[in-house]
mmCIF file of the N, C-alpha and C atoms, coordinates in Angstrom:
data_MODEL
# 
_entry.id   MODEL 
# 
loop_
_atom_site.group_PDB 
_atom_site.id 
_atom_site.type_symbol 
_atom_site.label_atom_id 
_atom_site.label_alt_id 
_atom_site.label_comp_id 
_atom_site.label_asym_id 
_atom_site.label_entity_id 
_atom_site.label_seq_id 
_atom_site.pdbx_PDB_ins_code 
_atom_site.Cartn_x 
_atom_site.Cartn_y 
_atom_site.Cartn_z 
_atom_site.occupancy 
_atom_site.B_iso_or_equiv 
_atom_site.pdbx_formal_charge 
_atom_site.auth_seq_id 
_atom_site.auth_comp_id 
_atom_site.auth_asym_id 
_atom_site.auth_atom_id 
_atom_site.pdbx_PDB_model_num 
ATOM 1   N N  . VAL A 1 1  ? 125.502 96.713  125.945 1.00 0.00 ? 1  VAL A N  1 
ATOM 2   C CA . VAL A 1 1  ? 124.357 97.010  125.159 1.00 0.00 ? 1  VAL A CA 1 
ATOM 3   C C  . VAL A 1 1  ? 124.587 96.221  123.774 1.00 0.00 ? 1  VAL A C  1 
ATOM 4   N N  . LYS A 1 2  ? 123.593 95.589  123.397 1.00 0.00 ? 2  LYS A N  1 
ATOM 5   C CA . LYS A 1 2  ? 123.704 94.769  122.077 1.00 0.00 ? 2  LYS A CA 1 
ATOM 6   C C  . LYS A 1 2  ? 123.729 95.766  120.911 1.00 0.00 ? 2  LYS A C  1 
ATOM 7   N N  . TYR A 1 3  ? 122.691 96.712  120.768 1.00 0.00 ? 3  TYR A N  1 
ATOM 8   C CA . TYR A 1 3  ? 122.493 97.530  119.683 1.00 0.00 ? 3  TYR A CA 1 
ATOM 9   C C  . TYR A 1 3  ? 123.002 98.934  119.854 1.00 0.00 ? 3  TYR A C  1 
ATOM 10  N N  . LYS A 1 4  ? 123.676 99.508  118.927 1.00 0.00 ? 4  LYS A N  1 
ATOM 11  C CA . LYS A 1 4  ? 124.070 101.043 119.163 1.00 0.00 ? 4  LYS A CA 1 
ATOM 12  C C  . LYS A 1 4  ? 122.800 101.864 119.026 1.00 0.00 ? 4  LYS A C  1 
ATOM 13  N N  . LYS A 1 5  ? 121.906 101.519 118.126 1.00 0.00 ? 5  LYS A N  1 
ATOM 14  C CA . LYS A 1 5  ? 120.612 102.196 117.908 1.00 0.00 ? 5  LYS A CA 1 
ATOM 15  C C  . LYS A 1 5  ? 119.480 101.210 117.910 1.00 0.00 ? 5  LYS A C  1 
ATOM 16  N N  . HIS A 1 6  ? 118.393 101.508 118.491 1.00 0.00 ? 6  HIS A N  1 
ATOM 17  C CA . HIS A 1 6  ? 117.147 100.841 118.360 1.00 0.00 ? 6  HIS A CA 1 
ATOM 18  C C  . HIS A 1 6  ? 116.010 101.713 117.960 1.00 0.00 ? 6  HIS A C  1 
ATOM 19  N N  . ILE A 1 7  ? 115.363 101.283 116.804 1.00 0.00 ? 7  ILE A N  1 
ATOM 20  C CA . ILE A 1 7  ? 114.398 102.071 116.210 1.00 0.00 ? 7  ILE A CA 1 
ATOM 21  C C  . ILE A 1 7  ? 113.030 101.545 116.429 1.00 0.00 ? 7  ILE A C  1 
ATOM 22  N N  . PHE A 1 8  ? 112.022 102.179 117.031 1.00 0.00 ? 8  PHE A N  1 
ATOM 23  C CA . PHE A 1 8  ? 110.669 101.742 117.211 1.00 0.00 ? 8  PHE A CA 1 
ATOM 24  C C  . PHE A 1 8  ? 109.758 102.530 116.212 1.00 0.00 ? 8  PHE A C  1 
ATOM 25  N N  . VAL A 1 9  ? 109.019 101.854 115.410 1.00 0.00 ? 9  VAL A N  1 
ATOM 26  C CA . VAL A 1 9  ? 108.069 102.505 114.449 1.00 0.00 ? 9  VAL A CA 1 
ATOM 27  C C  . VAL A 1 9  ? 106.581 102.063 114.858 1.00 0.00 ? 9  VAL A C  1 
ATOM 28  N N  . CYS A 1 10 ? 105.745 102.977 115.351 1.00 0.00 ? 10 CYS A N  1 
ATOM 29  C CA . CYS A 1 10 ? 104.310 102.803 115.577 1.00 0.00 ? 10 CYS A CA 1 
ATOM 30  C C  . CYS A 1 10 ? 103.614 102.246 114.377 1.00 0.00 ? 10 CYS A C  1 
ATOM 31  N N  . ILE A 1 11 ? 102.908 101.061 114.664 1.00 0.00 ? 11 ILE A N  1 
ATOM 32  C CA . ILE A 1 11 ? 101.996 100.478 113.721 1.00 0.00 ? 11 ILE A CA 1 
ATOM 33  C C  . ILE A 1 11 ? 100.549 100.312 114.231 1.00 0.00 ? 11 ILE A C  1 
ATOM 34  N N  . ASN A 1 12 ? 100.422 101.091 115.311 1.00 0.00 ? 12 ASN A N  1 
ATOM 35  C CA . ASN A 1 12 ? 99.042  101.109 116.001 1.00 0.00 ? 12 ASN A CA 1 
ATOM 36  C C  . ASN A 1 12 ? 97.909  101.399 114.951 1.00 0.00 ? 12 ASN A C  1 
ATOM 37  N N  . GLU A 1 13 ? 96.870  100.609 115.167 1.00 0.00 ? 13 GLU A N  1 
ATOM 38  C CA . GLU A 1 13 ? 95.646  100.759 114.368 1.00 0.00 ? 13 GLU A CA 1 
ATOM 39  C C  . GLU A 1 13 ? 94.537  101.406 115.142 1.00 0.00 ? 13 GLU A C  1 
ATOM 40  N N  . ARG A 1 14 ? 93.871  102.405 114.575 1.00 0.00 ? 14 ARG A N  1 
ATOM 41  C CA . ARG A 1 14 ? 92.693  103.041 115.135 1.00 0.00 ? 14 ARG A CA 1 
ATOM 42  C C  . ARG A 1 14 ? 91.617  103.117 114.230 1.00 0.00 ? 14 ARG A C  1 
ATOM 43  N N  . PRO A 1 15 ? 90.359  103.209 114.646 1.00 0.00 ? 15 PRO A N  1 
ATOM 44  C CA . PRO A 1 15 ? 89.260  103.295 113.664 1.00 0.00 ? 15 PRO A CA 1 
ATOM 45  C C  . PRO A 1 15 ? 89.529  104.563 112.725 1.00 0.00 ? 15 PRO A C  1 
ATOM 46  N N  . PRO A 1 16 ? 88.938  104.371 111.399 1.00 0.00 ? 16 PRO A N  1 
ATOM 47  C CA . PRO A 1 16 ? 89.180  105.457 110.489 1.00 0.00 ? 16 PRO A CA 1 
ATOM 48  C C  . PRO A 1 16 ? 88.696  106.784 110.959 1.00 0.00 ? 16 PRO A C  1 
ATOM 49  N N  . ASP A 1 17 ? 87.737  106.916 111.782 1.00 0.00 ? 17 ASP A N  1 
ATOM 50  C CA . ASP A 1 17 ? 87.143  108.104 112.234 1.00 0.00 ? 17 ASP A CA 1 
ATOM 51  C C  . ASP A 1 17 ? 87.786  108.739 113.426 1.00 0.00 ? 17 ASP A C  1 
ATOM 52  N N  . SER A 1 18 ? 88.839  108.129 113.900 1.00 0.00 ? 18 SER A N  1 
ATOM 53  C CA . SER A 1 18 ? 89.625  108.537 115.052 1.00 0.00 ? 18 SER A CA 1 
ATOM 54  C C  . SER A 1 18 ? 90.218  109.932 114.868 1.00 0.00 ? 18 SER A C  1 
ATOM 55  N N  . PRO A 1 19 ? 90.007  110.921 115.763 1.00 0.00 ? 19 PRO A N  1 
ATOM 56  C CA . PRO A 1 19 ? 90.558  112.158 115.624 1.00 0.00 ? 19 PRO A CA 1 
ATOM 57  C C  . PRO A 1 19 ? 92.191  112.141 115.884 1.00 0.00 ? 19 PRO A C  1 
ATOM 58  N N  . LYS A 1 20 ? 92.564  111.088 116.486 1.00 0.00 ? 20 LYS A N  1 
ATOM 59  C CA . LYS A 1 20 ? 93.958  111.027 116.709 1.00 0.00 ? 20 LYS A CA 1 
ATOM 60  C C  . LYS A 1 20 ? 94.835  110.521 115.513 1.00 0.00 ? 20 LYS A C  1 
ATOM 61  N N  . GLY A 1 21 ? 94.183  110.032 114.506 1.00 0.00 ? 21 GLY A N  1 
ATOM 62  C CA . GLY A 1 21 ? 94.839  109.461 113.371 1.00 0.00 ? 21 GLY A CA 1 
ATOM 63  C C  . GLY A 1 21 ? 95.269  107.997 113.593 1.00 0.00 ? 21 GLY A C  1 
ATOM 64  N N  . CYS A 1 22 ? 95.906  107.559 112.649 1.00 0.00 ? 22 CYS A N  1 
ATOM 65  C CA . CYS A 1 22 ? 96.318  106.088 112.774 1.00 0.00 ? 22 CYS A CA 1 
ATOM 66  C C  . CYS A 1 22 ? 97.728  105.809 112.036 1.00 0.00 ? 22 CYS A C  1 
ATOM 67  N N  . CYS A 1 23 ? 98.753  105.470 112.856 1.00 0.00 ? 23 CYS A N  1 
ATOM 68  C CA . CYS A 1 23 ? 100.051 105.235 112.297 1.00 0.00 ? 23 CYS A CA 1 
ATOM 69  C C  . CYS A 1 23 ? 100.052 104.076 111.198 1.00 0.00 ? 23 CYS A C  1 
ATOM 70  N N  . ALA A 1 24 ? 99.208  103.128 111.474 1.00 0.00 ? 24 ALA A N  1 
ATOM 71  C CA . ALA A 1 24 ? 99.143  101.995 110.625 1.00 0.00 ? 24 ALA A CA 1 
ATOM 72  C C  . ALA A 1 24 ? 98.673  102.375 109.203 1.00 0.00 ? 24 ALA A C  1 
ATOM 73  N N  . SER A 1 25 ? 97.586  103.133 109.128 1.00 0.00 ? 25 SER A N  1 
ATOM 74  C CA . SER A 1 25 ? 97.212  103.490 107.767 1.00 0.00 ? 25 SER A CA 1 
ATOM 75  C C  . SER A 1 25 ? 97.949  104.668 107.203 1.00 0.00 ? 25 SER A C  1 
ATOM 76  N N  . GLY A 1 26 ? 98.842  105.285 108.045 1.00 0.00 ? 26 GLY A N  1 
ATOM 77  C CA . GLY A 1 26 ? 99.630  106.350 107.587 1.00 0.00 ? 26 GLY A CA 1 
ATOM 78  C C  . GLY A 1 26 ? 100.932 105.821 107.077 1.00 0.00 ? 26 GLY A C  1 
ATOM 79  N N  . GLY A 1 27 ? 101.226 104.506 107.057 1.00 0.00 ? 27 GLY A N  1 
ATOM 80  C CA . GLY A 1 27 ? 102.367 103.933 106.500 1.00 0.00 ? 27 GLY A CA 1 
ATOM 81  C C  . GLY A 1 27 ? 103.496 103.446 107.470 1.00 0.00 ? 27 GLY A C  1 
ATOM 82  N N  . GLY A 1 28 ? 103.042 103.281 108.655 1.00 0.00 ? 28 GLY A N  1 
ATOM 83  C CA . GLY A 1 28 ? 103.966 102.756 109.753 1.00 0.00 ? 28 GLY A CA 1 
ATOM 84  C C  . GLY A 1 28 ? 104.743 101.550 109.354 1.00 0.00 ? 28 GLY A C  1 
ATOM 85  N N  . SER A 1 29 ? 104.075 100.523 108.926 1.00 0.00 ? 29 SER A N  1 
ATOM 86  C CA . SER A 1 29 ? 104.628 99.257  108.476 1.00 0.00 ? 29 SER A CA 1 
ATOM 87  C C  . SER A 1 29 ? 105.668 99.462  107.235 1.00 0.00 ? 29 SER A C  1 
ATOM 88  N N  . ASP A 1 30 ? 105.327 100.312 106.403 1.00 0.00 ? 30 ASP A N  1 
ATOM 89  C CA . ASP A 1 30 ? 106.181 100.559 105.257 1.00 0.00 ? 30 ASP A CA 1 
ATOM 90  C C  . ASP A 1 30 ? 107.369 101.332 105.656 1.00 0.00 ? 30 ASP A C  1 
ATOM 91  N N  . ILE A 1 31 ? 107.325 102.223 106.608 1.00 0.00 ? 31 ILE A N  1 
ATOM 92  C CA . ILE A 1 31 ? 108.409 102.957 107.170 1.00 0.00 ? 31 ILE A CA 1 
ATOM 93  C C  . ILE A 1 31 ? 109.303 101.839 107.888 1.00 0.00 ? 31 ILE A C  1 
ATOM 94  N N  . ARG A 1 32 ? 108.855 101.024 108.676 1.00 0.00 ? 32 ARG A N  1 
ATOM 95  C CA . ARG A 1 32 ? 109.588 100.074 109.377 1.00 0.00 ? 32 ARG A CA 1 
ATOM 96  C C  . ARG A 1 32 ? 110.379 99.163  108.341 1.00 0.00 ? 32 ARG A C  1 
ATOM 97  N N  . TYR A 1 33 ? 109.691 98.701  107.254 1.00 0.00 ? 33 TYR A N  1 
ATOM 98  C CA . TYR A 1 33 ? 110.243 97.987  106.296 1.00 0.00 ? 33 TYR A CA 1 
ATOM 99  C C  . TYR A 1 33 ? 111.503 98.678  105.554 1.00 0.00 ? 33 TYR A C  1 
ATOM 100 N N  . GLU A 1 34 ? 111.287 99.956  105.312 1.00 0.00 ? 34 GLU A N  1 
ATOM 101 C CA . GLU A 1 34 ? 112.439 100.777 104.763 1.00 0.00 ? 34 GLU A CA 1 
ATOM 102 C C  . GLU A 1 34 ? 113.604 100.852 105.735 1.00 0.00 ? 34 GLU A C  1 
ATOM 103 N N  . PHE A 1 35 ? 113.335 100.908 106.965 1.00 0.00 ? 35 PHE A N  1 
ATOM 104 C CA . PHE A 1 35 ? 114.499 100.829 108.040 1.00 0.00 ? 35 PHE A CA 1 
ATOM 105 C C  . PHE A 1 35 ? 115.275 99.584  107.887 1.00 0.00 ? 35 PHE A C  1 
ATOM 106 N N  . VAL A 1 36 ? 114.387 98.586  107.963 1.00 0.00 ? 36 VAL A N  1 
ATOM 107 C CA . VAL A 1 36 ? 115.053 97.256  107.910 1.00 0.00 ? 36 VAL A CA 1 
ATOM 108 C C  . VAL A 1 36 ? 115.855 97.136  106.571 1.00 0.00 ? 36 VAL A C  1 
ATOM 109 N N  . LYS A 1 37 ? 115.301 97.476  105.481 1.00 0.00 ? 37 LYS A N  1 
ATOM 110 C CA . LYS A 1 37 ? 115.978 97.360  104.221 1.00 0.00 ? 37 LYS A CA 1 
ATOM 111 C C  . LYS A 1 37 ? 117.399 98.157  104.332 1.00 0.00 ? 37 LYS A C  1 
ATOM 112 N N  . LEU A 1 38 ? 117.360 99.468  104.787 1.00 0.00 ? 38 LEU A N  1 
ATOM 113 C CA . LEU A 1 38 ? 118.400 100.380 104.873 1.00 0.00 ? 38 LEU A CA 1 
ATOM 114 C C  . LEU A 1 38 ? 119.557 99.590  105.871 1.00 0.00 ? 38 LEU A C  1 
ATOM 115 N N  . ILE A 1 39 ? 118.997 99.097  106.909 1.00 0.00 ? 39 ILE A N  1 
ATOM 116 C CA . ILE A 1 39 ? 119.984 98.490  107.870 1.00 0.00 ? 39 ILE A CA 1 
ATOM 117 C C  . ILE A 1 39 ? 120.670 97.441  107.192 1.00 0.00 ? 39 ILE A C  1 
ATOM 118 N N  . ASN A 1 40 ? 119.936 96.436  106.459 1.00 0.00 ? 40 ASN A N  1 
ATOM 119 C CA . ASN A 1 40 ? 120.702 95.534  105.789 1.00 0.00 ? 40 ASN A CA 1 
ATOM 120 C C  . ASN A 1 40 ? 121.690 95.929  104.568 1.00 0.00 ? 40 ASN A C  1 
ATOM 121 N N  . GLU A 1 41 ? 121.154 96.906  103.861 1.00 0.00 ? 41 GLU A N  1 
ATOM 122 C CA . GLU A 1 41 ? 121.899 97.426  102.713 1.00 0.00 ? 41 GLU A CA 1 
ATOM 123 C C  . GLU A 1 41 ? 123.330 97.983  103.308 1.00 0.00 ? 41 GLU A C  1 
ATOM 124 N N  . HIS A 1 42 ? 123.200 98.665  104.366 1.00 0.00 ? 42 HIS A N  1 
ATOM 125 C CA . HIS A 1 42 ? 124.397 99.365  104.876 1.00 0.00 ? 42 HIS A CA 1 
ATOM 126 C C  . HIS A 1 42 ? 125.319 98.583  105.850 1.00 0.00 ? 42 HIS A C  1 
ATOM 127 N N  . GLY A 1 43 ? 124.894 97.206  105.960 1.00 0.00 ? 43 GLY A N  1 
ATOM 128 C CA . GLY A 1 43 ? 125.673 96.296  106.796 1.00 0.00 ? 43 GLY A CA 1 
ATOM 129 C C  . GLY A 1 43 ? 125.689 96.607  108.344 1.00 0.00 ? 43 GLY A C  1 
ATOM 130 N N  . LEU A 1 44 ? 124.430 97.148  108.749 1.00 0.00 ? 44 LEU A N  1 
ATOM 131 C CA . LEU A 1 44 ? 124.305 97.500  110.141 1.00 0.00 ? 44 LEU A CA 1 
ATOM 132 C C  . LEU A 1 44 ? 123.446 96.520  110.975 1.00 0.00 ? 44 LEU A C  1 
ATOM 133 N N  . LYS A 1 45 ? 123.236 95.354  110.426 1.00 0.00 ? 45 LYS A N  1 
ATOM 134 C CA . LYS A 1 45 ? 122.499 94.280  111.073 1.00 0.00 ? 45 LYS A CA 1 
ATOM 135 C C  . LYS A 1 45 ? 123.446 93.877  112.389 1.00 0.00 ? 45 LYS A C  1 
ATOM 136 N N  . GLY A 1 46 ? 122.734 93.832  113.597 1.00 0.00 ? 46 GLY A N  1 
ATOM 137 C CA . GLY A 1 46 ? 123.423 93.578  114.682 1.00 0.00 ? 46 GLY A CA 1 
ATOM 138 C C  . GLY A 1 46 ? 123.916 94.841  115.445 1.00 0.00 ? 46 GLY A C  1 
ATOM 139 N N  . LYS A 1 47 ? 123.958 95.872  114.852 1.00 0.00 ? 47 LYS A N  1 
ATOM 140 C CA . LYS A 1 47 ? 124.323 97.247  115.306 1.00 0.00 ? 47 LYS A CA 1 
ATOM 141 C C  . LYS A 1 47 ? 123.087 98.056  115.505 1.00 0.00 ? 47 LYS A C  1 
ATOM 142 N N  . VAL A 1 48 ? 122.199 98.013  114.475 1.00 0.00 ? 48 VAL A N  1 
ATOM 143 C CA . VAL A 1 48 ? 120.947 98.832  114.507 1.00 0.00 ? 48 VAL A CA 1 
ATOM 144 C C  . VAL A 1 48 ? 119.771 97.874  114.366 1.00 0.00 ? 48 VAL A C  1 
ATOM 145 N N  . ARG A 1 49 ? 118.688 98.064  115.162 1.00 0.00 ? 49 ARG A N  1 
ATOM 146 C CA . ARG A 1 49 ? 117.532 97.202  115.115 1.00 0.00 ? 49 ARG A CA 1 
ATOM 147 C C  . ARG A 1 49 ? 116.324 98.139  114.932 1.00 0.00 ? 49 ARG A C  1 
ATOM 148 N N  . SER A 1 50 ? 115.464 97.524  114.076 1.00 0.00 ? 50 SER A N  1 
ATOM 149 C CA . SER A 1 50 ? 114.157 98.265  113.916 1.00 0.00 ? 50 SER A CA 1 
ATOM 150 C C  . SER A 1 50 ? 113.036 97.375  114.354 1.00 0.00 ? 50 SER A C  1 
ATOM 151 N N  . ASN A 1 51 ? 112.071 97.836  115.260 1.00 0.00 ? 51 ASN A N  1 
ATOM 152 C CA . ASN A 1 51 ? 111.021 96.978  115.683 1.00 0.00 ? 51 ASN A CA 1 
ATOM 153 C C  . ASN A 1 51 ? 109.702 97.776  115.533 1.00 0.00 ? 51 ASN A C  1 
ATOM 154 N N  . LYS A 1 52 ? 108.663 96.918  115.370 1.00 0.00 ? 52 LYS A N  1 
ATOM 155 C CA . LYS A 1 52 ? 107.343 97.411  115.429 1.00 0.00 ? 52 LYS A CA 1 
ATOM 156 C C  . LYS A 1 52 ? 106.957 97.912  116.797 1.00 0.00 ? 52 LYS A C  1 
ATOM 157 N N  . SER A 1 53 ? 106.199 98.872  116.885 1.00 0.00 ? 53 SER A N  1 
ATOM 158 C CA . SER A 1 53 ? 105.734 99.512  118.276 1.00 0.00 ? 53 SER A CA 1 
ATOM 159 C C  . SER A 1 53 ? 104.259 99.746  118.279 1.00 0.00 ? 53 SER A C  1 
ATOM 160 N N  . GLY A 1 54 ? 103.689 99.638  119.557 1.00 0.00 ? 54 GLY A N  1 
ATOM 161 C CA . GLY A 1 54 ? 102.234 100.077 119.780 1.00 0.00 ? 54 GLY A CA 1 
ATOM 162 C C  . GLY A 1 54 ? 102.376 101.610 119.749 1.00 0.00 ? 54 GLY A C  1 
ATOM 163 N N  . CYS A 1 55 ? 101.318 102.208 120.350 1.00 0.00 ? 55 CYS A N  1 
ATOM 164 C CA . CYS A 1 55 ? 101.149 103.575 120.186 1.00 0.00 ? 55 CYS A CA 1 
ATOM 165 C C  . CYS A 1 55 ? 102.236 104.366 120.968 1.00 0.00 ? 55 CYS A C  1 
ATOM 166 N N  . LEU A 1 56 ? 102.728 105.345 120.304 1.00 0.00 ? 56 LEU A N  1 
ATOM 167 C CA . LEU A 1 56 ? 103.792 106.253 120.886 1.00 0.00 ? 56 LEU A CA 1 
ATOM 168 C C  . LEU A 1 56 ? 103.281 107.627 121.198 1.00 0.00 ? 56 LEU A C  1 
ATOM 169 N N  . ASP A 1 57 ? 102.025 107.721 121.056 1.00 0.00 ? 57 ASP A N  1 
ATOM 170 C CA . ASP A 1 57 ? 101.271 108.840 121.475 1.00 0.00 ? 57 ASP A CA 1 
ATOM 171 C C  . ASP A 1 57 ? 101.466 110.165 120.681 1.00 0.00 ? 57 ASP A C  1 
ATOM 172 N N  . ALA A 1 58 ? 101.768 109.905 119.370 1.00 0.00 ? 58 ALA A N  1 
ATOM 173 C CA . ALA A 1 58 ? 102.049 111.104 118.497 1.00 0.00 ? 58 ALA A CA 1 
ATOM 174 C C  . ALA A 1 58 ? 101.396 110.959 117.174 1.00 0.00 ? 58 ALA A C  1 
ATOM 175 N N  . CYS A 1 59 ? 100.251 110.182 117.095 1.00 0.00 ? 59 CYS A N  1 
ATOM 176 C CA . CYS A 1 59 ? 99.572  109.806 115.919 1.00 0.00 ? 59 CYS A CA 1 
ATOM 177 C C  . CYS A 1 59 ? 99.039  110.899 115.101 1.00 0.00 ? 59 CYS A C  1 
ATOM 178 N N  . GLU A 1 60 ? 98.723  112.020 115.894 1.00 0.00 ? 60 GLU A N  1 
ATOM 179 C CA . GLU A 1 60 ? 98.171  113.163 115.092 1.00 0.00 ? 60 GLU A CA 1 
ATOM 180 C C  . GLU A 1 60 ? 99.022  113.842 114.086 1.00 0.00 ? 60 GLU A C  1 
ATOM 181 N N  . VAL A 1 61 ? 100.342 113.675 114.266 1.00 0.00 ? 61 VAL A N  1 
ATOM 182 C CA . VAL A 1 61 ? 101.223 114.223 113.306 1.00 0.00 ? 61 VAL A CA 1 
ATOM 183 C C  . VAL A 1 61 ? 101.821 113.262 112.367 1.00 0.00 ? 61 VAL A C  1 
ATOM 184 N N  . GLY A 1 62 ? 101.302 112.131 112.295 1.00 0.00 ? 62 GLY A N  1 
ATOM 185 C CA . GLY A 1 62 ? 101.692 111.057 111.291 1.00 0.00 ? 62 GLY A CA 1 
ATOM 186 C C  . GLY A 1 62 ? 102.421 109.897 111.995 1.00 0.00 ? 62 GLY A C  1 
ATOM 187 N N  . PRO A 1 63 ? 102.968 108.993 111.190 1.00 0.00 ? 63 PRO A N  1 
ATOM 188 C CA . PRO A 1 63 ? 103.541 107.807 111.871 1.00 0.00 ? 63 PRO A CA 1 
ATOM 189 C C  . PRO A 1 63 ? 104.748 108.118 112.643 1.00 0.00 ? 63 PRO A C  1 
ATOM 190 N N  . ALA A 1 64 ? 104.689 107.615 113.932 1.00 0.00 ? 64 ALA A N  1 
ATOM 191 C CA . ALA A 1 64 ? 105.655 108.034 114.880 1.00 0.00 ? 64 ALA A CA 1 
ATOM 192 C C  . ALA A 1 64 ? 106.889 106.965 114.977 1.00 0.00 ? 64 ALA A C  1 
ATOM 193 N N  . VAL A 1 65 ? 108.039 107.618 115.068 1.00 0.00 ? 65 VAL A N  1 
ATOM 194 C CA . VAL A 1 65 ? 109.392 106.855 115.155 1.00 0.00 ? 65 VAL A CA 1 
ATOM 195 C C  . VAL A 1 65 ? 110.056 107.316 116.464 1.00 0.00 ? 65 VAL A C  1 
ATOM 196 N N  . VAL A 1 66 ? 110.595 106.401 117.207 1.00 0.00 ? 66 VAL A N  1 
ATOM 197 C CA . VAL A 1 66 ? 111.532 106.803 118.295 1.00 0.00 ? 66 VAL A CA 1 
ATOM 198 C C  . VAL A 1 66 ? 112.757 106.050 118.084 1.00 0.00 ? 66 VAL A C  1 
ATOM 199 N N  . ILE A 1 67 ? 113.995 106.763 118.239 1.00 0.00 ? 67 ILE A N  1 
ATOM 200 C CA . ILE A 1 67 ? 115.271 106.106 118.082 1.00 0.00 ? 67 ILE A CA 1 
ATOM 201 C C  . ILE A 1 67 ? 115.937 106.221 119.489 1.00 0.00 ? 67 ILE A C  1 
ATOM 202 N N  . TYR A 1 68 ? 116.531 105.095 120.036 1.00 0.00 ? 68 TYR A N  1 
ATOM 203 C CA . TYR A 1 68 ? 117.296 105.190 121.147 1.00 0.00 ? 68 TYR A CA 1 
ATOM 204 C C  . TYR A 1 68 ? 118.644 104.644 120.864 1.00 0.00 ? 68 TYR A C  1 
ATOM 205 N N  . PRO A 1 69 ? 119.710 104.964 121.541 1.00 0.00 ? 69 PRO A N  1 
ATOM 206 C CA . PRO A 1 69 ? 119.817 106.215 122.422 1.00 0.00 ? 69 PRO A CA 1 
ATOM 207 C C  . PRO A 1 69 ? 119.892 107.518 121.607 1.00 0.00 ? 69 PRO A C  1 
# 
């Protein structure tokens, strides 16, 4: 296993009137950027990775994040 943790942050875009909400307009990209920044600040590059993700099917509660394992 290359990474000890792998973070996926939804940046899926939906129309403004979608009842499911939209992780992109809810700040998904900003959240991912903050994870990347923290990974670098804490010397975790190569141990923890943060990636953009498509829909994680939880948009109604806000930007979705999944961390494995």
